[in-house]
N, C-alpha and C positions, 0 to 999 in steps of 0.2 A: 636352415641349410645344415646338412649333416657334416660333422667334422671328421667322419671316417675316411681314411686314406683309400683312394681308388686302387684296386688291385690290377696288376699287369702280369702278363705271362712271363715266367722266367724261362731260362734256356731249356731245362729238361721238359717243361710243359710244351714249349714251342716245338721241340723235336718230336715229342710224342704225338702232337696234333698233326704235324707234317707227315709222320709215318702213317697215321690213320687215313689221311687223305690219299696217300700213295697206294695203300692197301685197298682202299675203296675203289679207286680207279682200276687198279690191276685186276681185282676180282671181277668187276663188271666186264672188262675186256676178255678175261679168261672164260667167263660163263656166256659170253656173247649176248648179254642182256642190255642191248642199247648202246654199247660202246662206252668210250670215256666220258661222254656228256652225262650219262646217267650216274656214273661214279662221282663226277664233280658235283652233281646235284645232291647226291646222297652225302657227300662230304660236308655240305653246309648243315645238314642235320647233325652230324658229328660235332661241328663247330658250335652250334647252338647249345647242344647238350653239354659240351665241354665248358662253355661259359657259365651255364647254370650250376654245374657241379662245383666249379672253382670260384664262383662269384665274380666273374669278370664281365665287363660291359660288352655285350654283343654289338651294340651300335658303334662302339669305337673300333672294333675289329672290322666291321663292314666298311666304315669310313676309311680306315687304313688300307683296306684292300682296294677300294676305289682310287685312292691316291696313288697307290703303286701302279695300278693299271693305267691311269692317266699319264704317269711318268714314262712308262715303257712303250705305250702305243705308237708314238711318232717314230721311235727307233725300229720297232717291229714292222711298221709300214715301209720304212726305208729298206729293211732287209728283204721284205717280200718283193719290193720293186726291183731290187738287184736280182733276186731269183727269177722274176719274170723276164728281165733282160737276158740272163744267161739261157733260160729256156727258149726264148725267141730265137736267139742265135743258133741254138742246137736244132730246133725244129725247122727253121727256114733254110738250113743248109749253109749258113754263113761260115761256120767253123770248118765244114768240109771243103768249102770253096777256098778258104785261106790256106788250108793244108795243101790242096791241089796246086794252087798257083805258087805257094811258097816253095814246094819241091821243084817246080819248073824254073823259078826265077832267082832264088836265093843261093848265093855261093856259101857253102858250109863254113868257110872262114869268117863270114860276116854274120852268121846266124845270131851269136850271142849279143853283139852290140845292137843289131836290128831288133832283137827281142826286147832289150833294155829300152830302146827308143820307142818302139811300137806300144809296149805296155804302159810306159810313162805317159805318152800322149793320150792314149785311150783313158787312162785313169783321170787325167785332167779334164778331158772333154765330158766324160760320163759322171765324174765326181765320186767314183768308187774304185778303190784298188782291188777289193774283193771281186767285183764284177769283172774286172780286167783279167784277174787270175783265172776265174772260172770260165772265161770265154776265149779271149786271145791267148792267155797263158796255156790253156789246154791245147790249142791249135799249134802254138810254137813248140811245145814239148813233143807233140806228135811229129812235127817236121824234124826236130832234132833227133828223135829216136830213129826215124827213117834214114837219117844221114849218118847214123852211128855215133852221134855225139852224146856224151854221158847225160842222162836226164837230170841228175842232180845239179849239174852245172847250168843247164838251161833254166831249171827252177830257181836257181840262185840269181839268175839275171832277171827273172820275172819279179821275185820278191826283193825289191831293191830300195835304196835310200832316196831315189830321185823324187818320188812323190812327196816324201817328207820335206825335201829341200824346196820343192815348188810350193807346197802349202805354206811353209815358213816365209818364202819369198813374197807370196801374196799377202800374208798376214802383216809382215813388216811394212810392205808398200801401202797397204790400205789403212793402216792405223793412222789416226789423226796426230798422235804424239810423235815427237822426234825419237830417233834411236838413242837409247841410253848408253852413254860412254862409261869408261872406267876411270875417268879423270875427275878428281875431287874439285868441285866448284867452291864450296865453303864448308867450314867446320863450325858447328853451332857453339855459341859462347858457353864456356864452362863444361862442354861435353867431355866425358871421360876419355873418349877415343882420341880427342885432340891433346889431352893432357898426357896420354901415354904413347904419342908418336905421330899420329896422322896430321898432315898439313894440307892446306889448300894448294892445288896444283900437282899433288901427288897422283901418279898413274898407278893404279893397283895392278900388279903383275901376277901375284900369287897369294893365296891364303892357305895357311897350314901346309905349305909346300906344294900345293896343287895349282897349276897354271890356270889363270882365268882367261878364257877365250871371250866370254861375254860378261855383262854385269851380273846376270843370273848365277854365274859360277860362284861369284863372291857371296851372294845371298844364300846359295845352297850350302856352302861350306860353313857360313856363320850359323845357319839353322842347325847344322849337325854338331856344333860345339856345345859342350855341356856346362862350361863354367863362364860363359859370356865373355870369353877372351880368345884371341887367336894370334898366330904369328903371320905378319904381313911382309911381303916383298913389294916395294914400290919403286918406281922410277922417278927420281927427284933431280931436277937440273941435269938430265941426261945420264945420271948414274944410278945404278941399282943400290937401294938402301934396305937393309934388313931391320925390321921392327919386331923383335921376338915376343913381345907381350902387350899387344893392343887390347885394351879393356873397353867394355861398353856399358852404358847406363841401362838400368832395368826398371820396369814398373809392373804393378799387379792389377789385374782386372777384378771385377766384382766377385768372380768365383775363386779368387785367391791364386790364380795361375800367373806365373812370372813371364814377362815378355821383354825382349831386347829392343832397345832404341838405337838406331844407327848413329845418329848425332852428326851426320854430314849429308850433303847433297852433291850430285855429280852433274857434269855438263851434258847437254843434249847434242847429238850430231845431226847435221843436215842430211836429208834423204837424197843423196846423190846415187846414181846407179852403182858406183863402186862401193859406197858404204852399205847399201842395201844387200848387194851380193855377198859382201864380206860378212855382214851380220847373219845372213841366212846360213852361209856355210859354217860359221862358227857356232850357230845355234844347233845345227845337226850334230856337231861334235859334243856340244853341251848335253843334249838329250841322250846321245849314245853313251857318254861317260856316266850319266846318272844311272843308266840301266846296269852297267857293269859294277858301279859302286854299290847299288842296291843289292845285287847278287852277292857281292863280297860281304856286305853287312849281314846278309841273311846267313851266309856260311859261318861267319864269325860269331853269330848269336846276337849281334847288335840290333837286328830287326827280328820280330817274331814271325814264325811261319804262318801264324794265324792271320797275318796281314795280307797274305796272298789273295789275289782276286782272279776270278775266271770270267767266262762269257756273261754270266748274269750280272756280275759287278761292272763289266764294261758297258753293258746296255744301260744299267742304272746311272753310271758316270756320264754317258752321252746324254741321257735325258736331263740330268742336272746341269750339264754344261749348256745344253740348248736353252734352258730357262734363264741362264745368265747372259747369253748373247752370242753372236756369231764368232767373236774373237776367241772365246773359250772353246767353242766347238772346233775351230781351226787348230788351236793349240793342242787339244786332245787328239785330233786326227793325226797331227805331226808326231806326237809322242807315241801313239799306237803303231804307226807305220814304221818309224825308226826302231821302235822296240822289236817289231817282227824281224826287221833286217838284222839287228844286232844278235838276237837270239838264234836266228837261222845260221849265223856264222860260228856259233859255239862248236868246238870240236867234239860233238856228241854224235854217236853212230846214226841216230834217226834224223839228224839235221844235215843241211848242206855242208856245215863245217866238218862233220864226220866224213862225208864223201870226199871232201878236199884232202883230209888226212889220209884216207885210203889211197887217193891218187898220188899224194906226195910220197907215201911209202913205196908205191909202185915205181915212181920216177927215180927214187934213190937206190932201191935194191934191184930194180929190173924185173921184179916178180910181183904180180898182183896178189893182194891178200885173198886167200881162198874164198870162193863164194859162200861156202858153208859157214865160215867164221863170220863173214860180213853179215849174212842173213841172221845168224844167231844173235850177234851183237845188236843188230837193228831191231829185231823182235823184242829183245830184253829192254832196249832203250825206249821203244814205243810203249811197252807195258809200264815202264816207270813214268813216262810223260803222261800217259792216260791216267794213271793213279794220281799223279800230281794235279791233273785237271779236275778229277773227281773231288779231290780234297779242296781245291780252290772253289769249285762250284758249291760244295757243302758250306764253306765259309761264307760265300755270297748269300746263300739262302738263309743261313742263320742270322746274318746281319740284316737282311731284308725283313725277315719275320720279326725279330726282336726290335729293330729300329722303327718299323711302321707301327707296331702295337705299343 
């Protein structure tokens, strides 16, 4: 057996190979010589020659490609099914019927709440918020436009937090485990966190000054700490107690990476309707705050822009979650849905948050922002968002290529 180390593609080689594949497909489309399929076939010749030139295992690249295809096929089938549903609604005249009856029956003052309710119910029944937006959402925006209601406000009602709340409600209800509380059940013997302040019976209220709505808030803040210590605010015997320097034990794995040990356990809560509803509502706040925190960390340089992920990364993440089980899929679905809702409310011209800012300016000054200014800002914002999406997609492809190979 040879002791020679197996070669792998590095980042420049991966990008060069990807560029050759894109050029091959583009040339075949341009020359009308069989379309993209001939280009994809020709690209395999490039891949084979590439492997021979750089001494890389062709078999491993093929195996990696098959693994990637197997990972994304279920998600692609789901997206195609959503497209079929939207196309069926359009072709059958269902959307036109909704618009016709909506204009006759819906009072303009009730359009926004009805849109919220209708799209939420449809999302639950069909299992897709994207399908609801592309079908019922289009119909409701057409009704709103005919009634003179600002389309941005109707779109804001379509892209909502309700689906995320319902998904979390189902997830919490169907899990076999009890709800995780924030009250400490026991502190392990000789645990460093017990020696530096935490006691059994303490209810964790905040970590590093950030209020904990759910137990995951505490774990998220501890994960962000760099010195394995944090400031805790706990409720002890009915009084708030400040613990400025709670420290935690650590351990190292086989790769030499350091990990934190909590050193305590918490109580479980019975799944009463009240507790389930409260946990779902607080979880929506938890996910929403994570998104804002991540954006703030990105702007401060705490997180790298190279960690951004786009559509390709989302498809890959869904495929990975599906391999772990339905709970991970539900949790990812809730995160994506709430993520869309939060980002849509940012005060950015191309988003609903920007539309709301324009409406607030009009309400305060009595004069609408000129359409030319609104249009220019929106186009510039769209260009920025599109560039960001391209960069994120580039990151996804690089990670996919280098990670598989």
